[in-house]
MARROMI-83881 format. One record per residue (C-alpha): residue number from 1; x, y, z. Coordinates in nm, 4 decimals, padded with zeros to 6 digits. Example, Ala and Ser with C-alpha at 12.3 -4.5 7.8 and 13.67 -1.06 7.14 Angstrom:
// MARROMI-83881
NODE     i          X          Y          Z
NODE     1    01.2300   -00.4500    00.7800
NODE     2    01.3670   -00.1060    00.7140
// end
This chain:
// MARROMI-83881
NODE     i          X          Y          Z
NODE     1    03.1612   -05.5436   -00.4510
NODE     2    03.0346   -05.1668   -00.4153
NODE     3    03.0576   -05.1168   -00.7770
NODE     4    02.8020   -05.4021   -00.8124
NODE     5    02.5708   -05.2278   -00.5437
NODE     6    02.5904   -04.9134   -00.7190
NODE     7    02.5110   -05.0809   -01.0544
NODE     8    02.2430   -05.2569   -00.8910
NODE     9    02.0993   -04.9347   -00.7324
NODE    10    02.1106   -04.7559   -01.0599
NODE    11    01.9271   -05.0278   -01.2304
NODE    12    01.6655   -05.0053   -00.9646
NODE    13    01.6537   -04.6406   -00.9984
NODE    14    01.6011   -04.6765   -01.3857
NODE    15    01.3265   -04.9430   -01.3466
NODE    16    01.1446   -04.7262   -01.1023
NODE    17    01.1614   -04.4300   -01.3454
NODE    18    01.0354   -04.6802   -01.6599
NODE    19    00.7534   -04.7736   -01.3960
NODE    20    00.6692   -04.4069   -01.3077
NODE    21    00.6769   -04.3252   -01.6702
NODE    22    00.4117   -04.6249   -01.7707
NODE    23    00.2117   -04.5418   -01.5047
NODE    24    00.1560   -04.1418   -01.6249
NODE    25    00.1521   -04.2721   -01.9729
NODE    26   -00.1414   -04.5361   -01.8685
NODE    27   -00.3067   -04.2301   -01.6703
NODE    28   -00.2618   -03.9898   -01.9423
NODE    29   -00.4371   -04.2638   -02.1989
NODE    30   -00.7078   -04.3026   -01.9463
NODE    31   -00.7766   -03.9488   -01.8960
NODE    32   -00.7684   -03.8903   -02.2494
NODE    33   -01.0133   -04.1999   -02.3220
NODE    34   -01.2317   -04.0103   -02.0190
NODE    35   -01.2189   -03.6747   -02.2404
NODE    36   -01.3028   -03.8627   -02.5591
NODE    37   -01.5928   -04.0344   -02.4141
NODE    38   -01.6887   -03.7006   -02.2236
NODE    39   -01.6948   -03.5100   -02.5518
NODE    40   -01.8728   -03.7774   -02.7365
NODE    41   -02.1521   -03.7810   -02.4738
NODE    42   -02.1873   -03.4061   -02.4998
NODE    43   -02.1938   -03.4246   -02.8906
NODE    44   -02.4603   -03.6965   -02.8658
NODE    45   -02.6611   -03.4911   -02.6266
NODE    46   -02.6459   -03.1765   -02.8516
NODE    47   -02.7278   -03.3915   -03.1328
NODE    48   -03.0231   -03.5375   -02.9652
NODE    49   -03.1412   -03.1772   -02.8457
NODE    50   -03.1217   -03.0722   -03.1745
NODE    51   -03.3237   -03.3667   -03.3039
NODE    52   -03.5681   -03.3246   -03.0468
NODE    53   -03.6439   -02.9530   -03.1184
NODE    54   -03.6907   -03.0370   -03.5035
NODE    55   -03.9248   -03.3294   -03.3738
NODE    56   -04.1077   -03.1127   -03.1566
NODE    57   -04.1528   -02.8424   -03.4426
NODE    58   -04.2687   -03.1056   -03.6718
NODE    59   -04.5041   -03.2550   -03.4341
NODE    60   -04.6414   -02.9079   -03.3069
NODE    61   -04.9204   -02.7940   -03.5396
NODE    62   -04.8373   -02.5310   -03.7602
NODE    63   -05.0565   -02.2204   -03.7254
NODE    64   -05.2998   -02.1656   -04.0125
NODE    65   -05.3783   -01.8379   -04.1189
NODE    66   -05.7540   -01.7441   -04.0269
NODE    67   -05.9760   -01.7529   -04.3461
NODE    68   -06.2287   -01.4721   -04.3020
NODE    69   -06.4647   -01.6626   -04.5572
NODE    70   -06.4739   -01.9490   -04.3080
NODE    71   -06.5594   -01.7469   -04.0503
NODE    72   -06.8268   -01.5431   -04.2116
NODE    73   -06.9878   -01.8830   -04.3430
NODE    74   -06.9926   -02.0291   -03.9716
NODE    75   -07.1516   -01.7039   -03.8614
NODE    76   -07.3983   -01.7203   -04.1244
NODE    77   -07.4980   -02.0867   -04.0487
NODE    78   -07.5382   -01.9996   -03.6611
NODE    79   -07.7915   -01.6776   -03.7726
NODE    80   -07.9903   -01.9237   -03.9969
NODE    81   -08.0220   -02.1701   -03.7183
NODE    82   -08.1188   -01.8904   -03.4758
NODE    83   -08.3886   -01.7580   -03.7083
NODE    84   -08.5223   -02.1182   -03.7902
NODE    85   -08.5436   -02.1943   -03.3972
NODE    86   -08.7147   -01.8490   -03.3427
NODE    87   -08.9476   -01.8776   -03.6138
NODE    88   -09.0736   -02.2415   -03.5254
NODE    89   -09.0461   -02.1747   -03.1697
NODE    90   -09.2874   -01.8716   -03.1888
NODE    91   -09.5449   -02.0261   -03.4338
NODE    92   -09.5504   -02.3571   -03.1867
NODE    93   -09.5723   -02.1368   -02.8680
NODE    94   -09.8924   -01.9772   -03.0471
NODE    95   -10.0631   -02.2568   -03.1663
NODE    96   -10.0302   -02.4522   -02.8314
NODE    97   -10.0948   -02.1549   -02.6224
NODE    98   -10.4568   -02.1044   -02.7721
NODE    99   -10.5487   -02.4693   -02.7028
NODE   100   -10.3824   -02.5416   -02.3665
NODE   101   -10.1313   -02.3887   -02.0933
NODE   102   -09.7722   -02.4399   -02.1975
NODE   103   -09.6414   -02.4740   -01.8072
NODE   104   -09.9250   -02.2640   -01.7043
NODE   105   -09.8385   -01.9981   -01.9412
NODE   106   -10.0428   -01.8690   -02.2373
NODE   107   -09.9611   -01.6261   -02.5429
NODE   108   -10.2259   -01.3742   -02.6783
NODE   109   -10.1831   -01.1131   -02.9469
NODE   110   -10.3976   -00.7823   -02.8614
NODE   111   -10.6180   -00.6888   -03.1671
NODE   112   -10.8250   -00.4041   -03.0070
NODE   113   -10.7510   -00.0788   -02.8470
NODE   114   -10.9472   -00.1326   -02.5471
NODE   115   -10.6707   -00.1647   -02.3031
NODE   116   -10.4506    00.1692   -02.4575
NODE   117   -10.2285    00.2989   -02.3055
NODE   118   -10.1527   -00.0085   -02.0830
NODE   119   -10.1535   -00.2478   -02.3704
NODE   120   -10.1237   -00.1514   -02.7391
NODE   121   -10.2838   -00.3185   -03.0522
NODE   122   -10.0756   -00.5764   -03.1902
NODE   123   -09.8793   -00.6297   -02.8415
NODE   124   -09.8228   -00.9695   -02.7389
NODE   125   -09.9146   -01.0649   -02.3644
NODE   126   -09.8163   -01.3624   -02.1768
NODE   127   -10.0601   -01.4868   -01.9006
NODE   128   -10.0076   -01.7103   -01.5913
NODE   129   -10.2555   -01.9640   -01.4666
NODE   130   -10.3984   -01.7902   -01.1309
NODE   131   -10.6123   -01.9483   -00.8585
NODE   132   -10.7383   -01.6168   -00.6966
NODE   133   -10.7780   -01.3308   -00.9325
NODE   134   -10.7813   -01.0112   -00.7318
NODE   135   -10.9354   -00.6532   -00.8113
NODE   136   -10.7044   -00.4590   -01.0439
NODE   137   -10.5662   -00.7580   -01.2221
NODE   138   -10.5375   -00.7581   -01.5828
NODE   139   -10.6985   -01.0897   -01.6887
NODE   140   -10.7698   -01.2919   -02.0308
NODE   141   -11.0821   -01.4387   -01.9902
NODE   142   -11.3327   -01.6445   -02.2487
NODE   143   -11.5767   -01.4310   -02.3922
NODE   144   -11.7932   -01.6433   -02.6259
NODE   145   -11.5703   -01.7578   -02.9280
NODE   146   -11.3137   -01.5161   -02.8415
NODE   147   -11.0559   -01.4027   -02.5633
NODE   148   -11.0822   -01.0817   -02.4076
NODE   149   -10.7947   -00.9061   -02.1852
NODE   150   -10.9360   -00.6545   -01.9528
NODE   151   -10.8925   -00.5468   -01.5936
NODE   152   -11.1080   -00.6666   -01.2905
NODE   153   -11.2583   -00.3505   -01.1436
NODE   154   -11.4800   -00.5301   -00.8821
NODE   155   -11.5221   -00.8726   -00.7265
NODE   156   -11.8597   -01.0302   -00.6195
NODE   157   -11.8783   -01.3157   -00.3914
NODE   158   -12.1570   -01.5317   -00.3697
NODE   159   -12.1085   -01.7949   -00.1162
NODE   160   -11.8043   -01.9986   -00.2335
NODE   161   -11.8503   -01.8790   -00.6107
NODE   162   -11.6958   -01.5464   -00.7221
NODE   163   -11.7686   -01.3183   -00.9834
NODE   164   -11.5844   -01.0424   -01.1542
NODE   165   -11.6760   -00.7183   -01.3438
NODE   166   -11.4319   -00.6042   -01.5970
NODE   167   -11.3206   -00.3035   -01.8054
NODE   168   -11.1096   -00.2197   -02.0485
NODE   169   -10.8806    00.0624   -01.9552
NODE   170   -10.9546    00.2759   -02.2705
NODE   171   -11.3259    00.2082   -02.2562
NODE   172   -11.5835    00.4484   -02.1228
NODE   173   -11.8121    00.1698   -01.9790
NODE   174   -11.7684   -00.1734   -01.8051
NODE   175   -11.8156   -00.4972   -01.9893
NODE   176   -12.1409   -00.6488   -02.0450
NODE   177   -12.2192   -00.9161   -01.7583
NODE   178   -12.0068   -01.0955   -01.5218
NODE   179   -11.7050   -01.3390   -01.5585
NODE   180   -11.6825   -01.6542   -01.3843
NODE   181   -11.3701   -01.8032   -01.2578
NODE   182   -11.4292   -02.1030   -01.4974
NODE   183   -11.3909   -01.8370   -01.7939
NODE   184   -11.0651   -01.7090   -01.6696
NODE   185   -10.7329   -01.8009   -01.8636
NODE   186   -10.4835   -01.6275   -01.6617
NODE   187   -10.3521   -01.3050   -01.5490
NODE   188   -10.1336   -01.0818   -01.7547
NODE   189   -09.7872   -01.1087   -01.6376
NODE   190   -09.5752   -00.9720   -01.9300
NODE   191   -09.6012   -00.7585   -02.2425
NODE   192   -09.3992   -00.8097   -02.5466
NODE   193   -09.4612   -00.5571   -02.8309
NODE   194   -09.2034   -00.6869   -03.0706
NODE   195   -09.3105   -01.0558   -03.0338
NODE   196   -09.6797   -00.9528   -03.0954
NODE   197   -09.6034   -00.8152   -03.4166
NODE   198   -09.3817   -01.0882   -03.5073
NODE   199   -09.6516   -01.3452   -03.4529
NODE   200   -09.8922   -01.1424   -03.6651
NODE   201   -09.6319   -01.1374   -03.9389
NODE   202   -09.5521   -01.5003   -03.9203
NODE   203   -09.9182   -01.6145   -03.9337
NODE   204   -10.0028   -01.3886   -04.2021
NODE   205   -09.6979   -01.5133   -04.4013
NODE   206   -09.7172   -01.8716   -04.2848
NODE   207   -09.6502   -02.0137   -04.6190
NODE   208   -09.3998   -01.7972   -04.6969
NODE   209   -09.2357   -01.8825   -04.3561
NODE   210   -09.2680   -02.2527   -04.4195
NODE   211   -09.0592   -02.1930   -04.7770
NODE   212   -08.7931   -01.9916   -04.6261
NODE   213   -08.7236   -02.2254   -04.3229
NODE   214   -08.7285   -02.4975   -04.6165
NODE   215   -08.4670   -02.3258   -04.8273
NODE   216   -08.2306   -02.2373   -04.5316
NODE   217   -08.2432   -02.5966   -04.4341
NODE   218   -08.1589   -02.6885   -04.7967
NODE   219   -07.8687   -02.4378   -04.8149
NODE   220   -07.7350   -02.5795   -04.4895
NODE   221   -07.7305   -02.9230   -04.6204
NODE   222   -07.5746   -02.8503   -04.9598
NODE   223   -07.2933   -02.6768   -04.7688
NODE   224   -07.2206   -02.9606   -04.5414
NODE   225   -07.2216   -03.2010   -04.8447
NODE   226   -06.9766   -02.9614   -05.0364
// end
């Protein structure tokens, strides 16, 4: 009887040991599978990061080398357009200002030295419409078929009407007659020496200027088509 119990105990111990071994084996297999899966995930992640990096490089625009000729060409086009706009603007302003105010302003080119040294020959002056000219103002007024730019040296009042005596700064005598308010086109508010010379040049070379503008426009159009 005792031998049977010992035998049974031995068998039970052996069975327990086998179970523990099996459990350990299962745990090792599970751990190994977990490690393998983790390693696989890490490898996949690394591959994905590399792939994304390559894709991003492919997507990102490559830095193109700047072509100096293209830059020069763009600058040339800008300069051409500026010249065209300036030339046409000056001519338009000159033509319009002789006939009517442009927002209350007019442009005149001085052709005599009567206002030296305040205003020189071939200077451009800009006048602004004025309601109440005062003594000392330099004004542009109608003088027959011409426009005279002189200074008011005295104001006469006759009832509600005002008359103005004028004189050129470089003249020894005052102007003949008195200027009525209706004759006054405006008060000189600016002197532009370079603009005056440019206006005179463009006016004297009007045909050449139109041809130059046309040639510049053709050059631009041809460059765009090519």
